[in-house]
C-alpha positions in Angstrom: -0.1 0.0 -0.1 1.4 3.3 -1.2 1.6 6.7 0.8 -0.7 9.5 -0.6 0.5 12.8 -0.2 -2.3 16.1 -0.6 -1.3 19.5 -1.5 -3.2 22.6 -1.3 -1.9 25.0 -4.0 -3.5 28.6 -4.8 -5.1 29.2 -8.3 -3.0 31.8 -9.7 -2.2 32.4 -13.4 1.3 32.9 -13.0 2.1 29.7 -11.3 3.8 26.7 -13.3 1.4 24.0 -13.5 1.2 21.5 -10.4 3.1 18.1 -10.8 0.7 15.2 -10.6 1.2 13.6 -7.1 4.2 11.1 -7.1 2.2 8.1 -5.5 3.5 5.4 -7.7 7.2 6.7 -8.0 7.3 7.1 -4.1 5.9 3.9 -3.7 8.3 2.2 -6.0 11.3 4.0 -3.8 10.1 2.6 -0.7 9.9 -0.7 -2.2 13.3 -0.7 -3.5 14.4 0.9 -0.1 12.9 -1.9 1.7 14.0 -4.7 -0.2 17.5 -3.3 0.0 17.4 -2.8 3.8 16.1 -6.8 3.9 19.0 -7.6 1.6 21.3 -5.8 3.8 19.7 -7.6 7.0 20.1 -10.8 5.4 23.7 -10.3 4.2 24.8 -9.0 7.7 22.8 -12.0 9.5 24.4 -14.3 7.2 27.5 -12.6 7.5 27.2 -13.2 11.4 26.2 -16.5 11.1 29.2 -17.6 8.8 31.4 -15.9 11.6 29.6 -17.4 14.8 29.7 -20.9 13.1 33.6 -20.2 12.1 34.0 -19.2 15.7 32.1 -22.4 17.0 34.1 -24.4 15.0 37.4 -23.0 16.1 36.2 -23.4 19.8 35.4 -27.1 18.7 38.6 -27.4 17.6 40.5 -26.2 20.4 38.1 -28.2 23.0 38.7 -31.3 20.9 42.5 -31.1 21.2 42.2 -30.7 25.0 40.3 -34.0 24.9 42.9 -35.5 22.5 45.7 -34.5 24.9 43.9 -35.8 27.8 43.3 -39.2 26.2 47.1 -39.5 25.1 48.2 -38.9 28.6 45.9 -41.5 30.2 46.9 -44.3 27.6 50.6 -43.3 27.9 50.2 -43.0 31.7 51.6 -39.4 31.7 50.4 -38.0 34.9 51.9 -34.6 34.1 50.1 -34.4 30.8 47.1 -35.5 32.0 47.2 -32.6 34.9 47.9 -29.9 32.6 44.3 -30.8 30.7 42.8 -30.1 34.2 42.0 -27.4 36.4 43.5 -27.4 39.7 40.4 -29.1 41.8 41.9 -32.0 43.5 38.2 -33.4 44.2 37.4 -33.1 40.2 40.6 -34.7 39.4 40.0 -37.5 41.8 36.6 -38.1 40.2 38.1 -38.7 36.8 39.8 -41.9 38.1 36.6 -43.4 38.7 36.0 -46.5 36.0 33.0 -44.6 34.8 34.8 -41.3 33.7 38.0 -43.2 33.0 36.6 -45.3 30.0 35.0 -41.9 28.8 38.4 -40.5 28.8 40.1 -43.7 27.0 37.3 -43.6 24.4 37.8 -41.8 21.0 35.5 -38.9 21.4 34.1 -35.9 19.1 33.2 -32.8 20.2 29.7 -32.1 17.9 28.7 -28.8 19.2 30.6 -25.9 21.4 29.6 -22.9 23.0 31.5 -20.1 25.0 30.3 -17.9 27.5 32.9 -15.4 28.9 35.9 -17.6 30.6 33.6 -20.8 30.4 33.0 -22.9 27.6 30.6 -26.4 27.3 30.9 -29.0 24.4 28.5 -32.0 23.4 30.7 -34.8 23.2 30.1 -38.3 21.4 31.4 -41.4 21.6 30.5 -45.1 21.5 31.4 -48.6 23.2 30.1 -52.0 22.9 26.9 -51.1 24.5 26.2 -48.1 22.2 26.5 -44.6 21.1 26.5 -42.0 23.7 26.9 -38.3 24.3 27.4 -36.2 27.5 28.3 -32.5 28.3 32.1 -31.6 29.0 32.7 -28.4 30.6 36.1 -26.0 30.1 37.7 -23.1 31.9 39.9 -20.6 29.9 43.2 -20.2 31.8 45.4 -18.0 30.3 46.0 -19.0 26.7 44.3 -22.4 26.7 41.2 -24.7 27.8 41.3 -27.0 30.7 38.8 -29.5 31.6 36.6 -28.6 34.6 33.6 -29.4 37.1 30.2 -28.0 35.1 29.7 -24.3 35.3 26.4 -23.0 37.1 25.5 -20.7 34.1 24.0 -23.8 31.9 21.6 -25.3 34.4 18.9 -22.9 35.8 17.6 -23.0 39.1 16.7 -26.2 40.9 13.2 -27.6 41.1 11.7 -29.8 43.8 9.0 -32.5 42.5 7.3 -34.6 45.1 6.3 -37.9 44.9 4.9 -40.8 47.0 8.2 -41.9 47.7 9.6 -38.7 48.4 11.4 -35.5 46.9 13.1 -35.2 43.4 15.5 -32.3 43.3 16.8 -31.5 40.0 17.6 -28.4 38.1 15.5 -26.5 35.2 17.5 -27.8 32.3 16.8 -31.5 33.5 12.9 -30.8 34.6 11.7 -32.8 31.5 13.1 -35.7 32.7 11.6 -35.4 36.1 8.4 -38.0 35.8 10.6 -40.5 33.9 13.2 -40.4 36.9 10.6 -40.6 39.3 9.2 -43.8 37.9 12.5 -45.3 37.8 12.9 -44.3 41.6 9.8 -45.8 42.5 10.3 -49.1 41.1 13.6 -49.7 42.3 13.7 -47.8 46.0 14.5 -50.1 48.6 12.0 -49.3 51.3 8.6 -48.5 50.7 8.2 -47.1 54.5 11.4 -44.6 54.2 10.9 -40.7 52.4 13.7 -40.7 50.0 15.4 -37.6 48.5 17.1 -38.0 45.3 19.3 -35.4 44.1 20.1 -35.3 40.2 22.9 -32.7 40.8 23.9 -30.4 37.9 27.6 -30.8 38.9 30.4 -33.5 38.6 30.1 -35.2 41.9 30.5 -38.8 43.3 27.6 -40.7 43.3 26.6 -41.6 46.6 23.8 -42.5 49.5 23.7 -41.5 53.0 20.7 -42.4 55.0 17.8 -41.8 52.7 19.6 -39.3 50.6 20.9 -40.2 46.9 22.9 -37.9 45.0 23.7 -38.9 41.2 25.1 -36.4 38.4 22.9 -35.2 36.0 22.5 -37.7 32.9 23.8 -34.7 30.9 27.1 -35.4 32.7 27.1 -39.2 32.6 25.6 -40.1 29.2 22.8 -39.6 27.0 21.7 -42.2 24.2 21.9 -40.7 20.7 18.4 -39.4 21.0 19.3 -37.4 23.5 17.5 -39.3 26.4 19.3 -40.4 29.5 21.1 -43.5 28.5 22.1 -46.8 30.3 25.2 -45.4 32.2 22.7 -43.1 34.2 20.4 -45.8 35.0 22.9 -48.0 36.2 24.3 -45.6 38.4 21.2 -44.6 40.0 19.9 -48.1 40.4 23.2 -48.9 42.3 22.6 -46.4 44.9 18.9 -46.5 45.1 19.2 -50.2 46.8 22.5 -50.0 48.8 23.9 -53.4 49.3 23.3 -55.3 52.6 25.5 -58.0 52.0 28.5 -59.0 54.2 31.3 -56.8 53.8 34.2 -58.5 52.2 37.4 -57.7 53.6 40.9 -58.9 52.4 43.8 -59.0 54.9 47.2 -60.5 54.9 47.2 -64.4 55.4 49.2 -64.1 58.9 46.6 -62.0 60.3 43.5 -63.6 59.0 42.6 -65.2 62.4 43.0 -62.0 64.2 40.7 -60.2 61.9 38.1 -62.5 62.0 37.9 -62.5 65.8 37.8 -58.5 65.4 34.8 -59.2 62.7 33.0 -61.4 64.9 33.0 -59.0 67.7 32.0 -55.9 65.2 29.1 -58.0 64.0 27.8 -58.7 67.7 27.9 -55.0 68.3 26.8 -53.7 65.3 24.9 -56.4 63.3 27.0 -56.0 60.1 28.5 -59.2 59.1 32.3 -58.8 57.9 33.4 -61.7 55.8 37.5 -61.9 56.1 39.4 -63.3 53.1 43.1 -63.9 53.3 45.3 -62.1 50.6 46.9 -65.2 49.5 43.7 -66.3 48.0 43.9 -63.5 45.5 46.5 -62.7 42.7 49.7 -60.4 43.6 48.3 -57.4 41.9 45.3 -55.8 44.0 44.1 -54.3 40.8 43.2 -57.8 39.5 40.7 -58.4 42.5 40.0 -55.3 44.3 36.9 -55.0 42.2 35.6 -58.3 43.6 35.6 -57.0 47.2 34.5 -54.2 49.7 37.9 -53.3 51.2 41.5 -54.4 52.4 44.3 -53.8 54.5 47.0 -52.7 52.1 48.9 -49.4 51.4 47.7 -47.6 48.2 49.8 -46.5 45.4 49.3 -44.1 42.4 48.8 -46.8 40.0 45.8 -48.4 42.3 44.3 -44.9 42.8 44.5 -44.0 39.1 43.1 -47.3 37.8 39.9 -46.3 39.9 39.9 -49.3 42.3 40.5 -47.5 45.5 37.6 -45.2 46.7 38.5 -41.5 47.5 37.7 -41.4 51.3 37.6 -37.5 51.7 33.9 -37.0 51.6 33.3 -39.7 54.3 36.0 -38.3 56.7 34.8 -34.8 56.3 31.2 -36.2 56.9 32.1 -37.9 59.8 32.4 -35.9 63.2 33.1 -39.1 65.3 36.2 -39.9 63.2 38.5 -37.9 65.2 40.8 -37.0 62.3 43.0 -34.9 64.7 43.9 -38.3 66.6 46.7 -39.4 64.5 50.3 -38.8 64.5 51.2 -36.0 62.0 53.6 -38.1 60.2 51.4 -40.9 59.8 48.6 -39.0 59.1 50.3 -37.3 55.9 50.9 -40.9 54.5 47.2 -41.2 53.9 46.8 -38.4 51.4 47.7 -37.8 47.8 47.1 -34.8 46.0 44.8 -33.4 48.7 42.8 -36.3 49.0 42.5 -39.0 51.3 43.0 -42.8 50.4 43.4 -44.7 53.4 42.7 -44.9 57.2 46.2 -45.2 58.6 46.5 -48.3 61.2 50.0 -48.5 62.1 53.8 -47.5 61.0 57.0 -49.5 60.8 60.5 -47.5 61.3 63.6 -48.9 60.0 66.4 -49.2 62.4 70.1 -50.6 62.0 70.8 -53.5 63.8 74.3 -54.6 64.3 76.5 -57.3 65.6 78.5 -55.7 68.8 81.4 -58.3 68.4 82.2 -57.3 64.7 82.5 -53.5 66.2 84.9 -54.8 69.1 86.6 -57.3 66.5 87.5 -54.3 64.4 88.3 -52.0 67.0 85.7 -49.7 66.5 83.2 -47.5 68.8 79.7 -48.8 68.4 77.4 -46.3 66.6 76.0 -43.4 69.0 73.5 -41.0 68.7 73.9 -38.5 65.9 76.3 -40.6 63.7 76.4 -39.7 60.0 76.3 -41.5 56.8 80.3 -40.5 56.6 80.8 -42.8 59.7 78.7 -45.4 58.3 80.7 -45.2 54.9 84.1 -45.7 56.9 83.0 -48.3 59.4 81.1 -50.4 57.0 84.3 -51.9 55.0 86.1 -52.6 58.2 83.4 -54.5 59.7 83.2 -56.3 56.4 86.9 -57.3 56.8 86.2 -58.9 60.2 83.0 -61.2 59.7 85.2 -64.1 58.4 86.9 -64.3 61.7 83.3 -64.1 63.7 81.0 -66.3 61.5 81.0 -70.2 61.7 79.7 -70.1 58.1 81.3 -69.5 54.7 80.8 -66.0 53.2 80.7 -63.9 51.3 80.3 -61.0 54.1 79.2 -57.9 53.9 79.2 -54.6 56.0 75.5 -53.7 55.5 72.5 -55.4 54.1 69.5 -53.4 53.1 66.7 -55.7 52.0 64.0 -53.4 51.3 65.9 -49.9 50.1 65.5 -48.2 53.2 69.1 -47.1 53.3 68.7 -45.7 49.7 65.4 -43.9 51.3 67.5 -42.5 54.1 70.2 -41.3 51.8 67.6 -39.5 49.8 65.8 -38.0 52.7 69.1 -36.7 54.5 70.8 -35.1 51.3 70.7 -31.6 52.1 68.1 -31.5 54.5 67.5 -29.5 57.9 64.5 -30.6 59.8 65.0 -30.0 63.7 61.3 -30.0 64.4 58.8 -32.4 63.3 56.9 -33.2 61.6 59.2 -33.5 58.5 57.0 -33.4 55.7 59.4 -31.6 52.8 58.9 -32.7 49.2 61.4 -35.7 47.9 62.4 -34.7 44.3 64.0 -36.7 41.6 67.3 -35.4 42.2 67.6 -37.2 45.4 66.6 -40.4 44.0 69.5 -40.0 41.8 71.9 -39.1 44.5 70.7 -42.1 46.6 71.5 -44.5 43.7 74.8 -42.6 43.0 75.8 -42.9 46.8 75.3 -46.8 46.4 77.1 -47.0 43.2 80.1 -45.0 44.3 80.2 -46.3 47.9 77.6 -48.3 49.1 78.3 -50.9 46.3 81.5 -51.6 48.2 80.3 -52.8 51.4 76.5 -53.9 50.4 75.2 -57.0 48.2 73.5 -56.0 44.9 70.0 -57.3 45.3 68.8 -55.6 42.3 68.9 -58.7 39.9 66.6 -60.6 42.3 62.6 -60.9 42.7 61.1 -60.2 45.9 60.9 -63.7 46.9 64.6 -64.6 46.3 65.7 -61.4 47.9 63.7 -62.0 50.9 65.3 -65.6 51.4 68.7 -64.2 50.5 68.6 -61.5 53.1 67.3 -63.9 55.7 70.1 -66.4 55.2 72.8 -63.6 55.6 71.3 -62.8 58.9 70.9 -66.3 60.2 74.5 -67.1 58.9 76.1 -64.0 60.2 77.3 -62.8 56.6 76.6 -59.2 57.6 77.7 -57.2 60.3 75.1 -54.6 60.0 71.3 -54.5 58.3 68.5 -52.1 58.0 65.5 -53.8 59.5 62.5 -52.8 61.4 61.1 -52.8 65.3 59.2 -56.1 64.7 62.4 -58.1 64.3 63.7 -57.0 67.6 62.9 -60.3 69.7 64.0 -62.6 66.8 67.6 -61.4 67.0 67.8 -60.5 70.8 69.3 -63.9 71.8 71.4 -64.7 68.6 74.1 -62.2 68.4 75.6 -59.4 70.5 72.8 -57.2 69.4 73.2 -53.5 69.0 70.8 -50.9 67.7 71.3 -47.5 66.1 69.0 -44.8 64.4 69.6 -44.4 60.6 72.7 -41.9 60.1 72.0 -38.1 59.8 73.2 -36.0 56.6 77.0 -35.4 57.3 78.9 -34.7 54.0 75.5 -35.2 52.2 75.1 -31.5 52.9 72.6 -31.6 55.8 72.8 -29.5 58.9 72.4 -31.5 62.0 72.7 -30.6 65.7 75.2 -32.8 67.8 73.4 -35.8 68.6 70.4 -35.4 66.1 69.3 -38.8 64.7 68.9 -39.1 60.7 65.4 -38.6 58.8 64.2 -42.2 58.5 61.6 -43.4 56.2 58.2 -44.1 57.8 56.3 -47.1 56.2 52.5 -46.7 57.1 49.9 -49.5 56.7 46.2 -48.7 56.6 42.8 -49.6 55.6 41.2 -48.9 52.2 37.5 -49.2 50.7 37.3 -50.6 47.2 36.3 -48.2 44.4 33.8 -50.9 43.1 32.2 -51.6 46.7 28.3 -50.9 46.9 28.3 -50.1 50.4 31.1 -47.5 51.2 29.3 -46.0 54.1 29.0 -49.3 55.8 32.8 -50.1 54.7 34.0 -46.8 56.3 32.1 -47.4 59.7 34.4 -50.7 59.8 37.5 -49.5 59.0 37.2 -46.7 61.1 36.7 -49.2 63.9 39.8 -50.9 62.9 41.7 -47.9 63.3 41.0 -47.6 66.9 42.4 -51.4 67.5 46.0 -52.0 68.1 48.4 -52.5 65.3 48.5 -56.0 63.9 52.4 -56.8 64.8 54.2 -56.1 68.0 56.4 -53.0 67.7 54.6 -51.4 64.9 53.7 -47.9 66.1 50.0 -47.3 66.4 48.5 -44.7 64.1 46.6 -43.1 66.9 48.2 -41.5 70.0 45.0 -42.6 71.8 45.7 -46.0 70.8 49.3 -46.1 72.0 48.5 -44.7 75.4 45.7 -47.4 76.0 48.2 -50.1 75.2 51.1 -48.4 76.7 53.1 -48.6 73.7 56.0 -46.4 74.2 56.3 -47.2 78.0 56.4 -51.0 77.3 59.2 -50.9 74.7 62.7 -52.7 75.7 65.0 -50.0 76.7 67.3 -50.5 73.6 64.4 -50.5 71.3 63.0 -47.5 73.2 66.1 -45.4 72.9 66.0 -45.6 68.9 62.5 -45.3 68.2 61.7 -42.3 70.6 64.6 -40.7 69.5 63.7 -41.6 65.6 60.1 -41.3 65.4 59.5 -37.8 65.8 61.8 -36.8 62.8 60.7 -39.7 60.4 59.3 -38.8 57.3 56.4 -40.9 55.8 56.9 -42.7 52.4 54.1 -40.8 50.8 51.5 -42.6 48.7 53.0 -40.8 45.4 56.6 -42.2 46.1 55.7 -46.0 46.8 57.2 -47.0 43.6 60.5 -45.5 44.1 64.0 -46.7 45.3 63.0 -50.4 44.6 66.0 -52.7 43.7 63.8 -53.8 40.8 64.3 -50.5 39.4 68.2 -49.8 40.1 69.3 -48.2 36.9 72.8 -48.7 35.3 75.6 -46.7 37.1 75.7 -43.3 35.6 71.9 -43.1 34.1 69.2 -41.3 35.8 66.7 -43.5 37.6 62.8 -43.2 36.4 61.7 -40.5 38.9 57.9 -41.2 38.4 55.7 -44.6 37.9 53.1 -44.4 35.2 50.0 -42.9 36.5 47.6 -44.9 34.5 47.7 -48.8 33.7 49.2 -48.6 30.5 47.5 -49.4 27.2 47.9 -52.7 25.7 50.1 -52.9 22.6 
């Protein structure tokens, strides 16, 4: 429809004729202008769309690269590369070790859509496995010039909504609200107890699924797995089902064979007091590698390693200890408590610790004309006396040689060198970092000095090494050996037994006070929960109970001072053992979880070669 303009013109002769109204011309002009404007808008929109698509494609490519590097790290067991792709959030990183998430990380993944909001981004990622094709949301945060994987942000989800049903409450975010009735029907058919009011939280965050009392928390299906049609997939329903009906089967708990009878008595008393059955299983019934059997049990008495943690077979205890005010976390010796943690997460409940000391034959020192070790002796002193002791053993032992000045079956002398090199720790607890260079110096000490008076045990398997060490001690082929307090009674009546702490630094570069003992490695044992257990809360109560019991072996240091006091541990030590342990324990440094694979005879490098400073983080991919 055109515009009609009306003009009033006076009727005068001398005026030129009035032009006809420009109705059609003006209408055409406006049509042309409108078409041009629309074309301009379409061009602008298309240009913006193309720019947006290019930006999205560029963003998708950047996020895809992060996922590829993450996968590469896991397949290669490269912990540093893996960490470089993650935000510095210990809880988030620990969550990635769970089998559900690690299987996702190992898969070939494709970013199908990506969006960026400020310093945050999210991507829809697809992958497939034997069960089908899946997709999930993955979130990222920009740090500097690069993206890192991160827990889910808050902007995507919208406010929480609460839906009430006959069985209880379902809480989920606005973005997941369309699945409320579907999830509610699933809960209604699988909730364990009709007389209980249940609260189910579908969390808009990457959290560990859990059930505590009548509350179930499971991450959103968008974070676990949607099917190809964008509906909650099998992985989500399996996870939800596992926590709706928690297991009430007997707790399956693995212990060393020699302590099985003791734990059976503890389990019987615990079951009578709590009504919870615990089934004790000897360690000898399972393969040597705990990763091969931990998914078949609920927990075990063992020391966790990085490999077991990153394989996802050990449960992260941090949420349990934080939620349990009755655990009395402050009732642990600081140096023992530190051994329960790795990357700011707790992986075991400490039970006891074993402190290496040096046993020696006093007759060998007398025959060599040497004074026996005094508190504050150094590695220089040991390097001097050990060869001279070696020279007199042939006259003392009724058995054939070879003879040695020092025997170190488990590598504790090597650890002592590494811990004392350049250190000054005069006040406990000694929790300094142990660096790769310390390992190199320890092996260098052995190659340049220790090899002269110590047997080479690096070519032997563990069983053969233990048998050879036992033979050397029984046949008086070693003047000194590094052992543990549990051996004290075994050697007491056999020889003119003497005890000494591990030496202090000396020329290793440390500065020590006169009479100060060396920093000794402390071996901590504890209790863990299997990552596959369907009843972690019940297992937690059991291992919390175990932490309040005396240690398995005589002379092991209880993890809790309250236990030590109740059993009179320090007061009942024999005088020679008491003198060494009370001097060494305060400055002892625990062998941390991340160091469990270091300084083993199995890993002895060729002289001059640098040892591997870190074991592989993840189970390596099969070739």
